[in-house]
N, C-alpha and C positions, 0 to 999 in steps of 0.2 A: 504494500500500500504506500509506503514512504517513497519507494522508487518512482511510482506513478506521480506523486506530488512533486518530487524533485524534477522530473522530466517536464511536467506542466509548468513548473516555475522557470525552468531554463527556456522553454519555448516562449513563455510570456515575456521574459527578459529580452530575448532575441527580438520579439515583435516591438517592444518598447524602443530598443536600440535602432531598429529599422525605421521607426517613426521619426527618429532624430537624424536620419541619414538621407536628407533630401537629394543629395548628389547621386547616391546610389539609385534612388527611385527615379530620378530624372534620366539617368543613363539607361535604366531598364525600359522606361517609356520610349526613349529615343531609339533603342534597339527594336522594340516592337513596331515603332513607326517605320524604321528602316526595312523591316520584314515586309510590311505592307507595300512600301514604295518599290522594293525589289519585285514583289509579286506583280505589281502593276507593269513594271518595265518588262519583265519576262513574258507576261501575257500579251503585251502589245506586240512583242517580237514573234512569239510562238503561235499566237492565235490570229495575228493580223488585225487585232482590235485597233480601231482608229485612234490616232494621237497626232495632233498638229505639231508643227515645228516649235511654236511658242510653248505649247504644253510640254513637249519633250525637254525643252530648255528649263522650264520651271520645275519639272520632275527631277532633272539632274541637280538643280540647285537645292531642292528639298532633300534629296538623298545626301548631298554634301553636308547640309546642316545637321541632319539626323546622325550621320556618321561622326561628325565632330562632337556632337552632344553625347553620343554613345560611348565615346572613349575607346572604341575598338581599333586595334591596329589593322594594318592592311591584310594580313593573313586571316585574322578573325573575321574581318568584313567579307573576304572572299569565301571563307567557309560558310558564313551565314547565307551568302548568295547561293552557294551550291546546295545548302540545306533547303532553302526556299524552292529552288528549281526541282530538287528531288521530291519535295512534298507535292508540288504541282503535278509532277509525273506520276506519283503514286495515286493521286486523285483520278488520273486518267485524262489525257489531253482532250479526248472527245467530249468529256463532261465539262472540263474547265473552259474549253473553247466554244461551247454551245452558245450560239448567238443570243438567244433569249434566256439563257440559263441563269442560275442564281449568281454565279461569279461575274458573268457579263454585266448584269445589272449593278452589282457592287463595284465593278471596275469603273463603270461610267461615273458613278457617284463619287468614288474615291479619287478618280482622276480629276474631276472638277474641283473637289475640295482641296486637293494638294497642288493645284496649278493655277491658283487665283492670281 
């Protein structure tokens, strides 16, 4: 019974410490944003989803910002890109690239939100 209380206490302490680590949370959020941006970029290329020149430029700038905020080095960023690419492949390109599919609708909304 005491071990359970100790474990809960340590978990609680860890959560409190995380609450006071906004830099860590910001980096995590930036990494999640980077995953979404990578997913958009890969989808545009692999599925032929529409993306204008200005949007592509804005997407690149958003990726650069998210990468800087994430604190990932070049190799970690490349690995994240490969992970996103593999995850899309695991979903099945025919599903991901379905013109009126769930991801296509999300793609359009996320592209618009990230390329203002």
